[in-house]
C-alpha positions as a Markdown table, in Angstrom:
| # | Residue | x | y | z |
|---|---|---|---|---|
| 1 | Met | 3.4 | -4.7 | -27.0 |
| 2 | Lys | 4.9 | -5.4 | -23.9 |
| 3 | Thr | 2.7 | -4.9 | -20.9 |
| 4 | Asn | 3.4 | -3.5 | -18.1 |
| 5 | Ala | 3.9 | -6.4 | -15.7 |
| 6 | Glu | 6.6 | -8.0 | -18.6 |
| 7 | Arg | 8.2 | -4.7 | -18.6 |
| 8 | Ala | 8.4 | -5.0 | -14.7 |
| 9 | Arg | 9.4 | -8.8 | -14.8 |
| 10 | Glu | 12.8 | -7.7 | -16.8 |
| 11 | Gln | 13.3 | -5.0 | -14.4 |
| 12 | Leu | 13.9 | -7.4 | -11.5 |
| 13 | Thr | 17.2 | -8.2 | -10.4 |
| 14 | Leu | 17.7 | -10.1 | -7.4 |
| 15 | Val | 16.7 | -13.7 | -7.3 |
| 16 | Pro | 14.2 | -14.4 | -3.8 |
| 17 | Glu | 15.6 | -17.0 | -1.5 |
| 18 | Ile | 12.0 | -18.3 | -1.0 |
| 19 | Glu | 8.9 | -18.0 | -3.4 |
| 20 | Phe | 5.8 | -19.3 | -1.6 |
| 21 | Thr | 2.5 | -20.6 | -3.3 |
| 22 | Leu | -1.3 | -20.7 | -1.9 |
| 23 | Glu | -1.1 | -24.8 | -2.2 |
| 24 | Lys | 2.1 | -25.1 | -0.1 |
| 25 | Asp | 2.4 | -22.0 | 2.3 |
| 26 | Gly | -1.5 | -20.3 | 1.9 |
| 27 | Phe | 0.0 | -17.1 | 0.3 |
| 28 | Ile | 1.9 | -16.1 | -2.8 |
| 29 | Gly | 4.8 | -14.1 | -2.0 |
| 30 | Ala | 8.9 | -14.1 | -2.4 |
| 31 | Leu | 11.1 | -13.4 | 0.6 |
| 32 | Tyr | 14.6 | -11.2 | -0.3 |
| 33 | Arg | 17.5 | -11.3 | 2.1 |
| 34 | Pro | 20.2 | -8.9 | 1.7 |
| 35 | Glu | 24.1 | -9.4 | 1.6 |
| 36 | Arg | 24.3 | -7.2 | 4.6 |
| 37 | Asp | 21.6 | -6.9 | 7.0 |
| 38 | Glu | 21.4 | -3.5 | 8.2 |
| 39 | Tyr | 17.8 | -4.5 | 10.4 |
| 40 | Pro | 18.8 | -7.5 | 12.6 |
| 41 | Gly | 15.6 | -9.4 | 13.7 |
| 42 | Lys | 13.1 | -6.7 | 11.5 |
| 43 | Ala | 11.6 | -8.3 | 8.2 |
| 44 | Ile | 9.0 | -5.8 | 6.2 |
| 45 | Ile | 5.9 | -7.3 | 4.2 |
| 46 | Met | 5.3 | -5.4 | 1.0 |
| 47 | Phe | 2.4 | -5.0 | -1.4 |
| 48 | Gly | 1.4 | -3.0 | -4.3 |
| 49 | Gly | -1.9 | -1.0 | -5.2 |
| 50 | Ser | -5.1 | -1.5 | -8.0 |
| 51 | Asp | -2.3 | -1.6 | -10.9 |
| 52 | Gly | -1.9 | -5.6 | -9.9 |
| 53 | Ile | 1.4 | -5.9 | -10.9 |
| 54 | Tyr | 3.0 | -8.6 | -8.7 |
| 55 | Asn | 6.6 | -7.9 | -10.5 |
| 56 | Leu | 6.7 | -4.2 | -9.6 |
| 57 | Thr | 6.2 | -5.3 | -5.9 |
| 58 | Lys | 9.2 | -7.0 | -6.5 |
| 59 | Met | 11.2 | -4.2 | -7.8 |
| 60 | Ile | 10.3 | -1.6 | -4.9 |
| 61 | Ala | 11.6 | -4.5 | -2.7 |
| 62 | Glu | 14.6 | -4.8 | -4.1 |
| 63 | Gln | 15.3 | -1.5 | -3.6 |
| 64 | Tyr | 15.4 | -1.7 | 0.2 |
| 65 | Val | 16.9 | -5.2 | 0.1 |
| 66 | Lys | 19.4 | -3.9 | -1.5 |
| 67 | Arg | 19.4 | -1.1 | 1.6 |
| 68 | Gly | 19.7 | -3.7 | 4.2 |
| 69 | Met | 16.2 | -4.9 | 5.2 |
| 70 | Thr | 14.7 | -8.3 | 4.7 |
| 71 | Val | 11.6 | -8.2 | 2.5 |
| 72 | Leu | 8.4 | -10.5 | 1.9 |
| 73 | Ala | 6.9 | -9.3 | -1.4 |
| 74 | Leu | 3.1 | -10.1 | -1.1 |
| 75 | Ala | 0.9 | -10.4 | -3.7 |
| 76 | Tyr | -2.9 | -10.3 | -2.7 |
| 77 | Trp | -5.1 | -10.0 | -5.7 |
| 78 | Asn | -4.7 | -10.5 | -9.5 |
| 79 | Glu | -2.6 | -13.6 | -9.6 |
| 80 | Pro | -4.2 | -17.1 | -10.0 |
| 81 | Gly | -6.4 | -18.3 | -7.1 |
| 82 | Leu | -6.7 | -14.8 | -5.7 |
| 83 | Pro | -9.3 | -12.4 | -6.1 |
| 84 | Gly | -9.7 | -10.9 | -9.7 |
| 85 | Gly | -11.0 | -7.5 | -8.0 |
| 86 | Phe | -11.2 | -5.6 | -4.3 |
| 87 | Glu | -14.0 | -8.2 | -3.3 |
| 88 | Lys | -13.2 | -9.3 | -0.1 |
| 89 | Val | -9.5 | -10.2 | -0.5 |
| 90 | Pro | -8.5 | -11.9 | 2.5 |
| 91 | Val | -6.5 | -9.6 | 5.0 |
| 92 | Asp | -5.5 | -13.3 | 6.2 |
| 93 | Leu | -3.1 | -13.3 | 3.2 |
| 94 | Val | -0.8 | -10.8 | 5.9 |
| 95 | Glu | -1.5 | -12.8 | 8.7 |
| 96 | Lys | -0.2 | -16.0 | 7.2 |
| 97 | Ala | 2.9 | -14.2 | 5.9 |
| 98 | Val | 3.5 | -12.3 | 9.1 |
| 99 | Leu | 3.1 | -15.5 | 11.2 |
| 100 | Trp | 5.9 | -17.1 | 8.7 |
| 101 | Leu | 8.3 | -14.7 | 9.5 |
| 102 | Arg | 8.0 | -14.7 | 13.1 |
| 103 | Arg | 8.3 | -18.6 | 13.0 |
| 104 | Gln | 11.7 | -18.0 | 11.6 |
| 105 | Gly | 12.6 | -15.7 | 14.1 |
| 106 | Phe | 12.3 | -12.3 | 12.9 |
| 107 | Glu | 11.3 | -10.3 | 16.2 |
| 108 | Lys | 9.7 | -7.1 | 14.2 |
| 109 | Val | 7.8 | -8.1 | 11.5 |
| 110 | Gly | 6.5 | -4.4 | 9.7 |
| 111 | Leu | 4.2 | -3.6 | 6.3 |
| 112 | Trp | 4.8 | -1.4 | 4.0 |
| 113 | Gly | 1.6 | -0.2 | 1.1 |
| 114 | Ile | 1.2 | 2.1 | -1.3 |
| 115 | Ser | -2.4 | 2.6 | -2.4 |
| 116 | Met | -4.6 | 0.4 | -1.6 |
| 117 | Gly | -2.0 | -1.5 | -0.6 |
| 118 | Ala | -1.5 | 1.3 | 1.8 |
| 119 | Glu | -5.2 | 0.6 | 2.9 |
| 120 | Leu | -4.1 | -2.8 | 3.2 |
| 121 | Ala | -1.5 | -2.0 | 5.4 |
| 122 | Leu | -3.0 | 0.0 | 7.6 |
| 123 | Leu | -5.9 | -2.5 | 8.3 |
| 124 | Ala | -4.1 | -5.6 | 8.9 |
| 125 | Gly | -1.7 | -3.7 | 11.2 |
| 126 | Ser | -4.9 | -2.6 | 13.4 |
| 127 | Leu | -6.2 | -6.1 | 12.9 |
| 128 | Met | -3.0 | -7.5 | 14.3 |
| 129 | Pro | -1.3 | -5.7 | 17.0 |
| 130 | Glu | 0.7 | -7.9 | 18.1 |
| 131 | Leu | 1.6 | -9.3 | 15.4 |
| 132 | Ile | 3.2 | -6.6 | 13.6 |
| 133 | Ser | 5.4 | -3.4 | 14.9 |
| 134 | Cys | 5.3 | -0.7 | 12.2 |
| 135 | Val | 3.0 | 0.2 | 9.0 |
| 136 | Thr | 4.5 | 2.3 | 6.0 |
| 137 | Ala | 1.6 | 3.5 | 4.0 |
| 138 | Val | 2.1 | 5.7 | 1.1 |
| 139 | Cys | -0.9 | 7.3 | -0.4 |
| 140 | Pro | -3.2 | 6.1 | 2.0 |
| 141 | Thr | -6.9 | 6.2 | 3.1 |
| 142 | Asn | -8.5 | 6.0 | 6.2 |
| 143 | Ile | -11.3 | 3.6 | 5.5 |
| 144 | Cys | -12.0 | 0.3 | 4.3 |
| 145 | Ser | -13.6 | 0.9 | 0.9 |
| 146 | Gln | -16.5 | -0.6 | -0.7 |
| 147 | Gly | -15.2 | -3.4 | -3.1 |
| 148 | Phe | -14.9 | -3.1 | -6.8 |
| 149 | Val | -13.5 | -4.5 | -10.1 |
| 150 | Lys | -11.7 | -3.1 | -13.0 |
| 151 | Lys | -13.2 | -4.9 | -16.2 |
| 152 | Lys | -14.1 | -2.8 | -18.7 |
| 153 | Gly | -14.0 | 0.7 | -16.3 |
| 154 | Ile | -14.7 | 0.1 | -12.9 |
| 155 | Arg | -18.1 | -1.3 | -11.1 |
| 156 | Gln | -18.8 | -1.3 | -7.4 |
| 157 | Leu | -19.6 | -4.4 | -5.8 |
| 158 | Glu | -22.1 | -4.6 | -2.7 |
| 159 | Cys | -19.5 | -5.9 | -0.4 |
| 160 | Ser | -16.1 | -4.7 | 1.1 |
| 161 | Ala | -12.8 | -4.5 | -0.6 |
| 162 | Phe | -11.2 | -6.5 | 2.1 |
| 163 | Ser | -12.1 | -9.6 | 4.8 |
| 164 | Trp | -10.7 | -10.8 | 8.0 |
| 165 | His | -11.4 | -14.5 | 8.9 |
| 166 | Gly | -14.0 | -15.3 | 6.5 |
| 167 | Lys | -16.0 | -11.9 | 7.3 |
| 168 | Asp | -16.5 | -8.7 | 5.0 |
| 169 | Leu | -14.6 | -5.6 | 7.0 |
| 170 | Pro | -17.2 | -2.9 | 7.6 |
| 171 | Trp | -16.6 | -0.7 | 4.3 |
| 172 | Ala | -17.4 | 2.6 | 3.1 |
| 173 | Arg | -19.7 | 3.1 | 0.1 |
| 174 | Leu | -17.8 | 5.1 | -2.5 |
| 175 | Lys | -19.3 | 7.1 | -5.4 |
| 176 | Leu | -17.8 | 5.2 | -8.7 |
| 177 | Ser | -19.1 | 6.7 | -12.0 |
| 178 | Lys | -17.3 | 6.2 | -15.3 |
| 179 | Ala | -19.0 | 9.5 | -16.1 |
| 180 | Ala | -17.5 | 11.3 | -13.2 |
| 181 | Ile | -13.9 | 9.7 | -13.3 |
| 182 | Leu | -13.9 | 10.6 | -17.1 |
| 183 | Arg | -15.0 | 13.9 | -16.4 |
| 184 | Asp | -12.2 | 14.4 | -13.6 |
| 185 | Ser | -9.6 | 13.0 | -15.6 |
| 186 | Leu | -10.1 | 15.2 | -18.3 |
| 187 | Arg | -9.8 | 17.9 | -16.4 |
| 188 | Glu | -6.9 | 17.1 | -14.4 |
| 189 | Arg | -5.1 | 15.5 | -17.7 |
| 190 | Ser | -4.4 | 12.4 | -14.8 |
| 191 | Val | -6.3 | 9.2 | -14.0 |
| 192 | Cys | -8.1 | 11.4 | -11.4 |
| 193 | Leu | -10.7 | 9.0 | -8.9 |
| 194 | Arg | -11.1 | 11.9 | -6.2 |
| 195 | Ser | -14.6 | 12.8 | -6.5 |
| 196 | Cys | -15.3 | 8.9 | -6.1 |
| 197 | Tyr | -13.7 | 9.0 | -2.7 |
| 198 | Glu | -13.4 | 12.3 | -1.2 |
| 199 | Asp | -17.2 | 11.9 | 0.1 |
| 200 | Ala | -16.0 | 8.1 | 2.0 |
| 201 | Val | -13.1 | 9.7 | 3.3 |
| 202 | Arg | -14.8 | 13.0 | 4.8 |
| 203 | Asn | -18.1 | 11.0 | 6.0 |
| 204 | Ala | -17.3 | 7.2 | 6.5 |
| 205 | Pro | -19.0 | 6.1 | 9.3 |
| 206 | Glu | -17.0 | 4.9 | 12.3 |
| 207 | Glu | -17.3 | 1.1 | 12.1 |
| 208 | Ala | -15.8 | 1.7 | 8.4 |
| 209 | Gln | -12.9 | 4.1 | 9.4 |
| 210 | Ile | -9.7 | 1.9 | 10.1 |
| 211 | Arg | -8.9 | 1.3 | 13.6 |
| 212 | Val | -5.5 | 2.8 | 13.1 |
| 213 | Glu | -5.2 | 3.8 | 16.9 |
| 214 | Asn | -4.8 | -0.3 | 17.7 |
| 215 | Ile | -1.6 | -0.3 | 15.7 |
| 216 | Gly | 1.1 | -2.0 | 17.8 |
| 217 | Gly | 3.8 | 0.2 | 16.8 |
| 218 | Pro | 5.3 | 3.3 | 14.9 |
| 219 | Val | 3.4 | 4.3 | 11.7 |
| 220 | Leu | 4.4 | 6.5 | 8.7 |
| 221 | Leu | 2.4 | 8.3 | 6.2 |
| 222 | Ile | 3.8 | 9.3 | 2.9 |
| 223 | Tyr | 1.7 | 11.2 | 0.1 |
| 224 | Pro | 1.6 | 14.1 | -1.9 |
| 225 | Glu | 0.3 | 17.5 | -1.2 |
| 226 | Tyr | -2.2 | 17.5 | -3.9 |
| 227 | Asp | -3.2 | 13.3 | -4.8 |
| 228 | Ala | -5.0 | 13.6 | -8.2 |
| 229 | Met | -5.7 | 9.5 | -7.8 |
| 230 | Trp | -7.7 | 9.9 | -4.1 |
| 231 | Pro | -7.4 | 12.4 | -1.4 |
| 232 | Ser | -4.7 | 10.4 | 0.5 |
| 233 | Glu | -3.7 | 14.2 | 1.7 |
| 234 | Leu | -7.4 | 14.5 | 3.4 |
| 235 | Ser | -7.1 | 10.7 | 4.5 |
| 236 | Ala | -3.6 | 11.5 | 5.8 |
| 237 | Gln | -5.3 | 14.6 | 8.1 |
| 238 | Lys | -7.9 | 12.5 | 8.9 |
| 239 | Ile | -5.6 | 9.9 | 10.4 |
| 240 | Arg | -3.8 | 11.9 | 12.6 |
| 241 | Thr | -6.4 | 13.3 | 14.0 |
| 242 | Arg | -7.6 | 9.9 | 15.0 |
| 243 | Met | -4.4 | 9.3 | 16.4 |
| 244 | Glu | -4.4 | 12.7 | 18.3 |
| 245 | Glu | -8.0 | 12.1 | 19.9 |
| 246 | Lys | -7.0 | 8.4 | 20.7 |
| 247 | Asn | -3.6 | 8.9 | 22.4 |
| 248 | Phe | -1.7 | 6.9 | 20.2 |
| 249 | Ala | 1.4 | 5.2 | 22.1 |
| 250 | His | 4.0 | 5.0 | 19.5 |
| 251 | Pro | 5.6 | 7.5 | 17.3 |
| 252 | Phe | 3.8 | 8.9 | 14.1 |
| 253 | Lys | 4.9 | 10.8 | 11.2 |
| 254 | Cys | 3.3 | 12.5 | 8.3 |
| 255 | Val | 5.7 | 13.3 | 5.2 |
| 256 | Ser | 4.3 | 15.0 | 2.1 |
| 257 | Tyr | 5.8 | 16.2 | -1.1 |
| 258 | Lys | 5.0 | 19.5 | -3.5 |
| 259 | Tyr | 6.2 | 17.5 | -6.6 |
| 260 | Ala | 4.7 | 13.9 | -6.2 |
| 261 | Ser | 1.9 | 11.4 | -7.7 |
| 262 | His | 0.3 | 8.5 | -6.3 |
| 263 | Met | 3.4 | 6.5 | -7.9 |
| 264 | Leu | 5.3 | 7.6 | -4.9 |
| 265 | Ile | 7.8 | 4.8 | -5.4 |
| 266 | Pro | 11.6 | 4.6 | -6.0 |
| 267 | Val | 11.6 | 3.2 | -9.3 |
| 268 | Arg | 10.2 | 4.0 | -12.4 |
| 269 | Ser | 7.5 | 2.8 | -14.0 |
| 270 | Arg | 5.8 | 3.8 | -16.7 |
| 271 | Ser | 2.4 | 4.2 | -15.1 |
| 272 | Thr | 3.7 | 7.9 | -13.7 |
| 273 | Val | 2.9 | 9.0 | -17.0 |
| 274 | Met | -0.6 | 9.1 | -16.2 |
| 275 | Phe | 0.1 | 12.0 | -13.5 |
| 276 | Arg | 0.0 | 15.2 | -15.1 |
| 277 | Val | 2.6 | 16.4 | -12.3 |
| 278 | Glu | 4.9 | 13.6 | -13.1 |
| 279 | Arg | 5.1 | 14.7 | -16.6 |
| 280 | Lys | 5.6 | 18.5 | -15.9 |
| 281 | Tyr | 8.0 | 18.1 | -13.2 |
| 282 | Pro | 9.5 | 14.7 | -13.9 |
| 283 | Glu | 12.9 | 15.6 | -11.7 |
| 284 | Gln | 11.1 | 17.4 | -9.1 |
| 285 | Cys | 9.2 | 14.2 | -8.5 |
| 286 | Arg | 12.1 | 11.8 | -9.0 |
| 287 | Glu | 14.0 | 13.5 | -6.3 |
| 288 | Ser | 10.3 | 13.2 | -4.2 |
| 289 | Asp | 10.7 | 9.7 | -5.0 |
| 290 | Met | 13.7 | 9.2 | -3.5 |
| 291 | Asp | 13.6 | 11.2 | -0.4 |
| 292 | Ala | 10.7 | 9.6 | 0.5 |
| 293 | Phe | 12.8 | 6.0 | 0.1 |
| 294 | Glu | 15.5 | 7.6 | 1.9 |
| 295 | Lys | 12.8 | 8.8 | 5.1 |
| 296 | Thr | 11.7 | 5.5 | 5.2 |
| 297 | Leu | 14.7 | 3.8 | 5.5 |
| 298 | Ala | 16.0 | 6.1 | 8.5 |
| 299 | Phe | 12.0 | 6.0 | 10.0 |
| 300 | Trp | 12.8 | 2.1 | 10.5 |
| 301 | Lys | 16.5 | 3.1 | 11.8 |
| 302 | Glu | 15.6 | 5.3 | 14.0 |
| 303 | Val | 12.1 | 4.6 | 16.0 |
| 304 | Trp | 11.2 | 1.0 | 14.9 |
């Protein structure tokens, strides 16, 4: 039986212009340029979530490249030489990719991430406001999470999920419990980690909250009205409140969908069947996915 990564690889249709390696470039990635550049001077760095399927990131990137955006698909974990879990994953990988793009003459570099990739996008944007000028976070969280590994279930680690220049970023403690995950997933009939994250999202100490107000350009948040995986809708509310309290100086937009899952992406993935809403309302969820895709392109065109 084929793995999700193998299926994703089979669906790739574009050949990257450049493939980056840790040994040569300091990061793993693939650069795609569109046949017709609709966003001159701009490039997006894109990364996926805790599924760890780098080829799925490439599939998502291809959709945006076909609509005229230059995209660098970036692997930040679960590839040879990178962390095997969310254990002090270096945000420095993003910095190296951004600097490479800036050296090629791109005046504006933005980030797009989903789930844990959305957490990374917001963190990186807040840490590098002079280098990153736009962030799109799909199913975001407002905190830097505690580290964890997914081996025979999920196990918490006494460290941050992310690091910066060799140091742990301040993190919020989770309540990862195999029993709670099983209980909630059976109740929801979907993969569900909400109870593991809700306290951290609501009550994280100030130092563990992402300083989104430091991001140096427009921010777009996209999420379901109810996210069975983790409370991304609550996180988005927390981010909005923080932006307002800190007088965020750039355009900021939230887009939510009644019929959508944690896999709010413009490609079909077998992972979507893990979510009840996708099984019950497949056509409506697909419409939401594509609407989010179009709204993202429009946001980049209009305010960035």
